MARMIKOL-67112 format. One record per atom (N, C-alpha, C): chain; residue in three letters; atom name; residue number from 1; x, y, z. Coordinates in pm, 1 decimal, always signed. Each point is the difference from the previous one (the first is absolute). Example, Ala and Ser with C-alpha at 12.3 -4.5 7.8 and 13.67 -1.06 7.14 Angstrom:
# MARMIKOL-67112
R mol type atom seq       c1       c2       c3
R   A  ALA    N   1  +1319.0   -569.0   +780.0
R   A  ALA   CA   1    -89.0   +119.0     +0.0
R   A  ALA    C   1    +90.0   +120.0     +0.0
R   A  SER    N   2    -35.0   +105.0    -72.0
R   A  SER   CA   2    +82.0   +119.0     +6.0
R   A  SER    C   2    -77.0   +109.0    +73.0
# end
This chain:
# MARMIKOL-67112
R mol type atom seq       c1       c2       c3
R   A  MET    N   1   -343.0   +279.5   +829.2
R   A  MET   CA   1    -21.5   -126.7    -67.5
R   A  MET    C   1    -78.4    +26.5   -127.6
R   A  PHE    N   2    +27.7    -77.4   -100.3
R   A  PHE   CA   2    -69.9     +8.4   -127.4
R   A  PHE    C   2    -84.0   -126.9    -13.1
R   A  VAL    N   3   -132.6    +16.0     +0.0
R   A  VAL   CA   3    -89.5   -116.0     -2.7
R   A  VAL    C   3   -117.5    +28.6    -92.6
R   A  ASN    N   4    -26.0    -90.4    -93.3
R   A  ASN   CA   4   -118.1     +5.7    -88.4
R   A  ASN    C   4    -17.8   +135.1    -68.6
R   A  GLY    N   5   +107.7    +60.4    -44.1
R   A  GLY   CA   5    -10.0   +126.0    -72.3
R   A  GLY    C   5    -10.9   +123.3    +88.1
R   A  PHE    N   6    +25.8    -15.8   +129.1
R   A  PHE   CA   6     -4.3   +111.4    +93.4
R   A  PHE    C   6   +131.7    +10.2    +76.2
R   A  THR    N   7    +31.5   +121.5    +43.6
R   A  THR   CA   7   +113.0    +22.0    +89.2
R   A  THR    C   7    -55.8    +34.3   +136.9
R   A  PHE    N   8    +50.2    -67.6   +102.1
R   A  PHE   CA   8    -37.5    +25.2   +138.3
R   A  PHE    C   8   +124.3    +51.8    +70.8
R   A  ARG    N   9     -7.3   +121.9    +50.1
R   A  ARG   CA   9   +117.1    +60.0    +63.6
R   A  ARG    C   9    -31.6    +31.2   +145.6
R   A  TRP    N  10    +81.1    -57.1    +89.3
R   A  TRP   CA  10    -13.3    +24.3   +143.2
R   A  TRP    C  10   +136.2    +45.9    +49.3
R   A  VAL    N  11    +10.5   +125.9    +32.4
R   A  VAL   CA  11   +126.9    +60.0    +39.1
R   A  VAL    C  11     +3.4    +17.3   +151.0
R   A  LYS    N  12   +114.9    -17.3    +58.1
R   A  LYS   CA  12    +16.3    +14.2   +144.2
R   A  LYS    C  12    -59.6   +132.5    +47.0
R   A  GLY    N  13    -85.7     -8.8    +99.7
R   A  GLY   CA  13    -62.7   +119.0    +55.5
R   A  GLY    C  13   -134.4    +34.7    -61.8
R   A  ASP    N  14    -33.1    -61.5   -114.8
R   A  ASP   CA  14   -128.3    +28.3    -64.8
R   A  ASP    C  14   -113.6    -71.1    +73.2
R   A  ARG    N  15   -113.1    +67.3     +5.9
R   A  ARG   CA  15   -118.6    -58.9    +62.8
R   A  ARG    C  15    -86.7    -72.7   -101.3
R   A  TYR    N  16    +36.2    +11.8   -128.4
R   A  TYR   CA  16    -77.4    -63.0   -106.4
R   A  TYR    C  16    +92.9    -70.4    -98.6
R   A  VAL    N  17    -53.2   -103.2    -63.3
R   A  VAL   CA  17    +68.2    -65.9   -110.5
R   A  VAL    C  17    -56.7    +62.7   -127.6
R   A  ALA    N  18    +86.3    +61.1    -79.0
R   A  ALA   CA  18    -43.1    +64.2   -124.6
R   A  ALA    C  18    -19.2   -105.4   -107.5
R   A  VAL    N  19   -107.4    +14.0    -77.4
R   A  VAL   CA  19    -28.4    -92.2   -110.3
R   A  VAL    C  19     -2.6    +81.2   -128.6
R   A  MET    N  20    +81.4    -42.7    -96.6
R   A  MET   CA  20     +6.4    +65.6   -130.9
R   A  MET    C  20    -16.0   -105.1   -109.0
R   A  ARG    N  21    -56.6    +40.1   -111.0
R   A  ARG   CA  21    -16.9    -91.3   -113.3
R   A  ARG    C  21   +133.2    -11.4    -74.2
R   A  GLY    N  22    +36.8   -120.9    -39.0
R   A  GLY   CA  22   +122.9    -21.6    -74.8
R   A  GLY    C  22   +119.6    -26.5    +91.2
R   A  THR    N  23   +115.7     -5.0    -60.0
R   A  THR   CA  23   +125.5    -20.9    +72.1
R   A  THR    C  23    +66.7   +135.4    +15.4
R   A  CYS    N  24     +5.1    +49.8   +122.6
R   A  CYS   CA  24    +50.7   +134.8    +27.3
R   A  CYS    C  24   +125.9     -8.8    +86.7
R   A  VAL    N  25   +110.8    +50.3    -50.6
R   A  VAL   CA  25   +126.7     -4.4    +73.4
R   A  VAL    C  25    +58.9   +140.1     +8.6
R   A  ASP    N  26    -81.6    +96.3    +41.2
R   A  ASP   CA  26    +43.5   +138.9     +0.0
R   A  ASP    C  26    +80.2    +38.4   +124.2
R   A  GLN    N  27    +22.2    -89.8    +89.9
R   A  GLN   CA  27    +77.9    +27.2   +120.3
R   A  GLN    C  27   +121.6    -91.7     +2.8
R   A  ARG    N  28    +95.4    +35.4    +82.7
R   A  ARG   CA  28   +116.7    -87.0    +19.6
R   A  ARG    C  28    -45.9   -120.1    +81.7
R   A  ARG    N  29    +16.2   -118.7    -53.7
R   A  ARG   CA  29    -45.0   -120.3    +68.9
R   A  ARG    C  29   +108.8    -46.7    +95.5
R   A  VAL    N  30    -37.4    -17.3   +125.0
R   A  VAL   CA  30    +96.6    -37.7   +102.5
R   A  VAL    C  30    -13.8   -147.3    +36.3
R   A  TYR    N  31   -120.8    -47.0    +11.7
R   A  TYR   CA  31    -24.5   -137.4    +42.6
R   A  TYR    C  31    -77.4    -69.1   -110.8
R   A  ILE    N  32    +60.7    -94.3    -68.2
R   A  ILE   CA  32    -62.5    -66.0   -114.3
R   A  ILE    C  32    -30.4   -144.6    +37.6
R   A  PHE    N  33   -129.7    -36.8     -1.0
R   A  PHE   CA  33    -39.7   -137.4    +29.9
R   A  PHE    C  33    +26.4    -89.3   -119.6
R   A  SER    N  34    -45.0    +44.8   -114.7
R   A  SER   CA  34    +27.3    -67.8   -126.5
R   A  SER    C  34    -12.3   +104.7   -108.8
R   A  ASP    N  35    +64.6    -20.4   -109.2
R   A  ASP   CA  35     +7.7   +101.8   -104.0
R   A  ASP    C  35    -42.7    -58.4   -133.2
R   A  HIS    N  36   -127.5    -37.3    -10.6
R   A  HIS   CA  36    -54.3    -58.5   -121.7
R   A  HIS    C  36   -101.5    +96.0    -57.6
R   A  PHE    N  37    +24.9    +50.4   -118.2
R   A  PHE   CA  37    -90.9    +94.4    -63.3
R   A  PHE    C  37    -85.0    -72.4   -102.9
R   A  ASN    N  38   -122.1    +51.9    -19.3
R   A  ASN   CA  38    -83.9    -56.9   -104.9
R   A  ASN    C  38    +45.8    +55.5   -134.4
R   A  ASP    N  39    -71.2    -34.9   -104.8
R   A  ASP   CA  39    +39.8    +43.3   -133.6
R   A  ASP    C  39    -43.5   +141.7    -32.5
R   A  GLY    N  40    -76.2    +61.9    +87.7
R   A  GLY   CA  40    -48.9   +135.6    -25.3
R   A  GLY    C  40   +107.5   +104.3    +24.3
R   A  PRO    N  41    -37.0   +126.0    -18.5
R   A  PRO   CA  41    +97.7   +108.1    +17.7
R   A  PRO    C  41    +39.4    +18.1   +146.9
R   A  VAL    N  42   +119.1    +50.3    +20.1
R   A  VAL   CA  42    +48.3    +34.6   +133.3
R   A  VAL    C  42     +2.2   +151.8     +7.8
R   A  PHE    N  43    -71.0    +56.0    +98.3
R   A  PHE   CA  43     -7.3   +144.1    +16.2
R   A  PHE    C  43   +107.7    +46.4    +96.8
R   A  GLU    N  44    +78.2    +98.7    -40.1
R   A  GLU   CA  44   +105.2    +53.8    +85.7
R   A  GLU    C  44    -34.4   +139.1    +50.1
R   A  THR    N  45   -123.3    +40.8    -18.5
R   A  THR   CA  45    -47.6   +128.2    +50.1
R   A  THR    C  45   -117.7    -27.0    +93.1
R   A  PRO    N  46    -30.0    +91.7    +89.7
R   A  PRO   CA  46   -112.9    -22.0    +91.8
R   A  PRO    C  46   -129.4    -26.9    -76.8
R   A  GLN    N  47    -77.0    -94.9    +48.7
R   A  GLN   CA  47   -127.4    -36.4    -60.1
R   A  GLN    C  47   -112.3    +32.3    +98.7
R   A  PRO    N  48   -120.4    +23.9    -52.4
R   A  PRO   CA  48   -111.0    +31.0    +90.4
R   A  PRO    C  48    -36.5   -120.2    +87.3
R   A  LEU    N  49    -37.4    +28.2   +122.1
R   A  LEU   CA  49    -46.6   -104.9    +89.7
R   A  LEU    C  49   -138.8    -43.3    -43.1
R   A  ILE    N  50    -25.6   -130.0     +4.0
R   A  ILE   CA  50   -135.6    -47.5    -25.1
R   A  ILE    C  50    -65.8    -44.8   +130.0
R   A  ASP    N  51    +82.2    -19.6   +105.1
R   A  ASP   CA  51    -53.6    -34.7   +131.6
R   A  ASP    C  51   +109.2    +20.6   +104.1
R   A  ALA    N  52    -42.7    +11.7   +124.1
R   A  ALA   CA  52    +91.6     +7.6   +113.9
R   A  ALA    C  52    -55.3    -93.6   +106.7
R   A  ILE    N  53    +73.8   -106.2    +26.8
R   A  ILE   CA  53    -43.5   -102.2    +94.6
R   A  ILE    C  53    +59.3    +33.3   +137.2
R   A  PRO    N  54    -81.9     +5.9   +105.7
R   A  PRO   CA  54    +56.0    +23.3   +133.1
R   A  PRO    C  54   +107.7   -105.0    +32.1
R   A  ALA    N  55   +115.1    +46.5    +39.3
R   A  ALA   CA  55   +111.9    -90.5    +30.1
R   A  ALA    C  55    -24.5    -72.6   +132.0
R   A  PRO    N  56    +36.8   -126.6     +5.5
R   A  PRO   CA  56    -13.4    -73.5   +126.3
R   A  PRO    C  56   +100.9    +51.4   +102.5
R   A  HIS    N  57    -22.5    -35.7   +123.5
R   A  HIS   CA  57    +88.1    +45.4   +108.2
R   A  HIS    C  57   +115.3    -97.5    +21.3
R   A  THR    N  58    +70.4    -29.9   -107.2
R   A  THR   CA  58   +117.1    -87.3     +8.0
R   A  THR    C  58   +117.6    +72.3    -64.0
R   A  GLU    N  59   +113.6    -61.8     +3.6
R   A  GLU   CA  59   +120.5    +56.6    -61.7
R   A  GLU    C  59    -23.3    +16.3   -149.1
R   A  TRP    N  60    +35.2   +115.5    -55.5
R   A  TRP   CA  60    -26.6    +30.3   -141.1
R   A  TRP    C  60    +66.6    -98.2    -96.0
R   A  ALA    N  61   +107.0    -63.1    +40.9
R   A  ALA   CA  61    +71.0    -93.5    -87.4
R   A  ALA    C  61    -48.0   -144.1    +17.1
R   A  ASP    N  62   -113.2    -18.8    +67.9
R   A  ASP   CA  62    -55.9   -133.9    +21.0
R   A  ASP    C  62    -68.5    -45.3   -129.0
R   A  ASP    N  63    +73.0    -71.6    -83.3
R   A  ASP   CA  63    -53.3    -34.9   -131.7
R   A  ASP    C  63   -118.8    -94.7     +6.5
R   A  SER    N  64     -7.4    -88.6    +98.0
R   A  SER   CA  64   -114.3    -91.5     +6.1
R   A  SER    C  64   -128.1    +75.8    +32.4
R   A  THR    N  65     +6.7    +98.9    +87.8
R   A  THR   CA  65   -117.7    +82.1    +30.5
R   A  THR    C  65    -40.8    +81.4   -121.5
R   A  LEU    N  66    +97.1    +55.9    -71.2
R   A  LEU   CA  66    -31.5    +77.8   -119.2
R   A  LEU    C  66    -62.6    -88.8   -107.0
R   A  ARG    N  67    +53.6   -118.6    -19.3
R   A  ARG   CA  67    -57.5    -92.2    -98.6
R   A  ARG    C  67   -144.4    -35.0    +36.1
R   A  GLN    N  68    -25.9    -23.6   +125.9
R   A  GLN   CA  68   -135.0    -32.8    +46.1
R   A  GLN    C  68    -94.3   +118.9    -21.9
R   A  LEU    N  69    +46.0   +119.3    +29.4
R   A  LEU   CA  69    -78.8   +120.7    -20.7
R   A  LEU    C  69    -33.4    +18.4   -148.5
R   A  ILE    N  70    +97.7    -24.7    -85.2
R   A  ILE   CA  70    -20.7    +11.4   -145.2
R   A  ILE    C  70   -102.7   -101.7    -47.3
R   A  GLN    N  71    +10.2   -123.9    +45.6
R   A  GLN   CA  71    -96.1   -102.8    -41.4
R   A  GLN    C  71   -142.0    +36.2    +43.0
R   A  GLN    N  72    -15.6    +56.6   +119.3
R   A  GLN   CA  72   -131.5    +44.1    +46.1
R   A  GLN    C  72    -52.1   +112.4    -89.0
R   A  TRP    N  73    +86.3    +93.2    -35.2
R   A  TRP   CA  73    -40.1   +111.7    -85.9
R   A  TRP    C  73    -41.9    -51.5   -137.4
R   A  LEU    N  74    +79.0    -89.7    -57.0
R   A  LEU   CA  74    -31.4    -54.2   -133.4
R   A  LEU    C  74   -131.8    -78.5     +1.5
R   A  ALA    N  75    -28.2    -70.0   +108.0
R   A  ALA   CA  75   -122.3    -79.5     +9.2
R   A  ALA    C  75   -125.0    +88.1     +0.8
R   A  LYS    N  76    +12.7   +122.8    +45.3
R   A  LYS   CA  76   -113.7    +92.0     +5.3
R   A  LYS    C  76    -27.4    +68.8   -133.6
R   A  ARG    N  77    +92.9    -10.1    -94.3
R   A  ARG   CA  77    -15.2    +67.2   -130.1
R   A  ARG    C  77    -91.6    -74.0    -92.1
# end
């Protein structure tokens, strides 16, 4: 998901949600919730992680859980 200038990537089998600055699309996207990009640059190469959020114990494609996790992360910034 791309939210507030960050990319949040949660891949099946990952124990963490990767957080990167900017819009990063360096992987083949399989499940797209929405595809709205901001006006900034889109990075097509791997970007450094700025955080790794422990993934919840739910299905990786559960978009409502991911959205809730992102909102909690953003509120702490």
